[in-house]
C-alpha positions in Angstrom: -26.1 -157.4 -43.3 -24.1 -156.9 -39.9 -25.8 -155.3 -37.0 -23.9 -152.1 -35.8 -23.7 -151.9 -31.9 -24.6 -148.4 -30.8 -22.7 -148.9 -27.4 -19.4 -149.7 -28.7 -16.4 -149.1 -26.6 -15.3 -146.4 -28.9 -18.7 -144.6 -28.6 -18.8 -144.8 -24.9 -15.2 -143.6 -24.7 -16.2 -140.4 -26.8 -19.4 -140.0 -24.8 -17.3 -140.0 -21.6 -14.7 -137.5 -22.9 -17.5 -135.3 -24.0 -19.4 -135.5 -20.7 -16.0 -134.7 -18.7 -15.2 -131.8 -21.1 -18.6 -130.3 -20.4 -18.3 -130.9 -16.7 -14.6 -130.0 -15.9 -13.9 -127.1 -18.4 -16.7 -124.8 -17.1 -15.5 -125.5 -13.6 -12.1 -124.0 -14.1 -11.9 -120.8 -16.1 -8.7 -119.4 -17.5 -9.0 -115.7 -17.2 -6.0 -113.4 -17.6 -3.6 -116.2 -16.9 -5.1 -116.8 -13.5 -7.6 -119.7 -12.6 -10.9 -118.7 -11.4 -12.8 -121.7 -10.1 -16.7 -121.7 -10.6 -17.2 -122.9 -7.0 -15.2 -121.3 -4.0 -15.2 -122.2 -0.4 -16.4 -120.1 2.5 -12.7 -120.3 3.9 -11.6 -119.0 0.5 -13.7 -116.1 0.5 -13.1 -115.3 4.0 -9.3 -115.2 3.3 -9.7 -113.3 0.0 -12.6 -110.8 0.7 -10.4 -107.6 0.2 -9.3 -108.7 -3.2 -12.7 -109.7 -4.7 -16.1 -108.3 -5.4 -18.6 -110.1 -3.5 -22.3 -109.9 -4.4 -25.2 -110.8 -2.0 -28.1 -112.0 -4.1 -30.7 -112.0 -1.4 -33.7 -109.8 -2.0 -34.1 -109.2 1.8 -32.1 -109.6 4.9 -29.1 -107.8 3.6 -29.5 -105.0 6.2 -29.7 -107.8 8.8 -26.1 -109.1 8.1 -23.9 -109.9 5.3 -20.3 -110.8 4.4 -17.7 -108.0 4.8 -17.3 -106.0 1.5 -20.6 -107.7 0.0 -22.8 -105.3 -2.2 -26.5 -106.3 -2.6 -27.9 -107.3 -6.1 -31.6 -108.0 -5.8 -32.1 -111.0 -8.0 -35.9 -110.5 -8.5 -35.3 -107.1 -9.9 -31.8 -106.8 -11.4 -31.0 -110.3 -12.4 -34.2 -111.1 -14.1 -35.8 -109.0 -16.9 -39.1 -107.3 -15.6 -42.3 -108.0 -17.1 -41.5 -111.3 -18.6 -42.8 -114.7 -17.5 -39.6 -116.6 -18.5 -37.1 -114.9 -16.1 -35.0 -113.8 -19.2 -31.8 -111.8 -18.7 -32.3 -108.0 -18.5 -31.5 -106.1 -21.6 -28.0 -104.7 -22.3 -28.8 -101.2 -21.0 -30.3 -102.4 -17.7 -27.4 -104.7 -17.3 -25.1 -101.8 -17.7 -26.9 -99.7 -15.3 -26.8 -102.4 -12.6 -23.2 -103.1 -13.3 -22.3 -99.5 -13.0 -24.2 -99.3 -9.7 -22.2 -102.3 -8.2 -18.8 -100.9 -9.7 -18.0 -104.0 -11.4 -15.3 -104.3 -14.0 -14.6 -107.1 -16.4 -11.3 -107.9 -14.8 -12.9 -108.2 -11.2 -13.1 -111.6 -9.7 -16.8 -111.7 -8.7 -18.1 -114.1 -6.0 -21.8 -114.6 -5.8 -23.9 -116.0 -2.8 -27.4 -116.4 -1.8 -29.3 -117.0 1.5 -29.2 -120.8 1.7 -27.7 -123.9 -0.1 -30.3 -123.2 -2.8 -28.0 -121.6 -5.4 -30.7 -121.0 -8.1 -30.2 -117.2 -8.1 -26.4 -117.6 -8.0 -26.3 -119.9 -10.9 -28.7 -117.6 -13.0 -26.6 -114.6 -11.9 -23.3 -116.6 -12.8 -24.5 -117.4 -16.3 -25.9 -113.8 -16.9 -22.3 -112.3 -16.0 -20.7 -114.8 -18.3 -23.0 -113.9 -21.0 -22.1 -110.2 -20.6 -18.4 -111.0 -20.9 -17.3 -111.2 -17.0 -14.7 -114.1 -17.3 -14.0 -114.4 -13.6 -17.1 -115.3 -11.8 -17.6 -117.7 -8.8 -20.2 -118.9 -6.7 -19.6 -119.4 -2.8 -20.6 -122.9 -1.7 -23.0 -123.1 1.0 -24.4 -119.6 0.8 -24.9 -117.2 3.7 -26.7 -119.6 5.9 -23.6 -121.7 6.1 -21.4 -118.6 6.4 -23.2 -117.6 9.5 -23.5 -121.2 10.9 -19.6 -121.4 11.0 -19.6 -118.1 12.8 -17.7 -116.3 10.2 -17.7 -112.3 10.2 -20.9 -110.6 9.4 -21.4 -106.9 8.9 -24.5 -104.7 9.1 -23.3 -101.6 7.0 -25.6 -100.9 4.0 -24.3 -97.5 2.8 -22.2 -98.6 -0.1 -24.8 -101.2 -1.2 -27.6 -98.3 -1.3 -25.8 -96.3 -3.9 -28.3 -95.4 -6.7 -26.6 -94.5 -10.1 -29.0 -93.7 -13.1 
């Protein structure tokens, strides 16, 4: 009986192709004929802030400064379902309420950022928006901490973000 090698060249090739597919395909999304990268630079956000929807995911500090045009979405109450220990996404009606409050449309290119280089909330929100059929979502690399460190524009207006729609 001939022993079959598990790590044959053919198996390794297919494993490598599969791995690259899972890593590369989600990083570039084709939505409406436009390429929407999953990760965008701070330079790109500064250049395009008037044509994209920017979402600040910090629970606090929004009033102390944020990227021009950014709206606040509180990750602790608007991204995670309340009353669960598992951090599940909110139900559809709660998601629709938050999306309506933010003025988001599925055709918008949405860019998310948090306070630091820890992108946990941004990644979670990214996948929640994808789950709710928003095809053009990106995360700003480096978060607000690097944005400030690079002396990029910061504003303090909170009137738009404080809109409440029930």
